C-alpha positions as CSV (number, residue, x, y, z in Angstrom):
1,X,-69.4,40.9,27.4
2,X,-65.8,40.2,26.5
3,X,-64.7,36.9,24.9
4,X,-62.9,35.6,28.0
5,X,-66.0,36.1,30.2
6,X,-68.1,34.4,27.5
7,X,-65.6,31.5,27.3
8,X,-65.6,31.1,31.0
9,X,-69.4,31.1,31.2
10,X,-69.6,28.5,28.5
11,X,-66.8,26.5,29.9
12,X,-68.3,26.3,33.4
13,X,-71.4,24.8,31.9
14,X,-69.6,22.2,29.8
15,X,-68.0,18.9,30.6
16,X,-65.8,16.8,28.3
17,X,-67.1,13.4,27.3
18,X,-63.7,11.8,27.2
19,X,-61.9,11.0,30.4
20,X,-64.2,12.7,32.9
21,X,-62.3,12.7,36.1
22,X,-65.3,12.2,38.6
23,X,-62.9,12.0,41.5
24,X,-64.7,13.1,44.6
25,X,-63.0,16.1,46.2
26,X,-61.1,17.0,43.0
27,X,-61.8,19.3,40.1
28,X,-59.7,19.3,37.0
29,X,-60.0,22.3,34.8
30,X,-58.5,22.8,31.3
31,X,-58.2,26.5,30.6
32,X,-56.3,29.2,28.8
33,X,-52.8,29.8,30.1
34,X,-52.4,32.5,32.8
35,X,-56.2,33.0,32.8
36,X,-57.2,31.4,36.1
37,X,-56.6,33.5,39.2
38,X,-54.6,31.5,41.8
39,X,-56.4,33.5,44.6
40,X,-59.8,32.5,43.2
41,X,-58.7,28.9,43.0
42,X,-57.5,29.0,46.6
43,X,-60.8,30.6,47.8
44,X,-62.8,28.0,45.9
45,X,-60.8,25.1,47.4
46,X,-61.3,26.5,50.9
47,X,-65.0,27.2,50.4
48,X,-65.9,23.9,48.8
49,X,-63.3,21.6,50.4
50,X,-62.1,20.4,46.9
51,X,-58.7,20.2,45.3
52,X,-58.5,22.2,42.0
53,X,-56.0,21.3,39.4
54,X,-55.7,23.7,36.4
55,X,-54.0,22.6,33.2
56,X,-53.3,25.4,30.7
57,X,-53.5,25.4,26.9
58,X,-52.3,28.1,24.5
59,X,-54.9,27.8,21.7
60,X,-58.2,26.3,20.8
61,X,-56.5,24.0,18.4
62,X,-54.3,22.7,21.2
63,X,-57.2,22.1,23.5
64,X,-59.3,20.4,20.8
65,X,-56.5,18.1,19.8
66,X,-55.9,17.0,23.4
67,X,-59.6,16.3,24.0
68,X,-59.9,14.5,20.7
69,X,-57.1,12.2,21.8
70,X,-59.0,11.2,24.9
71,X,-58.3,14.2,27.1
72,X,-56.7,13.8,30.5
73,X,-59.6,13.5,32.9
74,X,-60.8,17.1,32.8
75,X,-64.1,18.0,34.5
76,X,-64.3,21.5,33.0
77,X,-62.9,22.8,29.7
78,X,-62.9,26.5,28.8
79,X,-62.7,26.9,25.0
80,X,-63.6,30.1,23.2
81,X,-67.3,30.5,22.4
82,X,-66.5,30.5,18.7
83,X,-65.3,26.9,18.7
84,X,-67.9,25.4,21.0
85,X,-70.1,24.3,18.0
86,X,-67.2,22.2,16.8
87,X,-66.9,20.5,20.2
88,X,-70.7,19.9,20.2
89,X,-70.8,18.5,16.7
90,X,-68.0,16.1,17.5
91,X,-69.8,14.9,20.6
92,X,-67.0,16.0,22.9
93,X,-69.1,17.6,25.6
94,X,-71.6,16.5,28.2
95,X,-74.6,18.6,29.1
96,X,-74.8,19.8,32.7
97,X,-77.7,20.6,35.0
98,X,-76.9,23.8,36.8
99,X,-79.6,23.1,39.4
């Protein structure tokens, strides 16, 4: 499994503790730049009747710094798998229930 797929899988199961958006009908994603397919987002929005906003970052350090400062209301964050233990140890993530 490549690192981007791993990061996506982990990111989809993690929520940030700081600034959780919780706006009904909206989903705010913080992901690697030029990584999220606009066609996939459009299909997701149409299927689930939700507005998706994607904010890009260029490095794990950039993402971590923004979330440490209180984030910006992100529902899903997609860091690299290698840095997830840091996010966990700092209490920056919420556990999700996929059921």
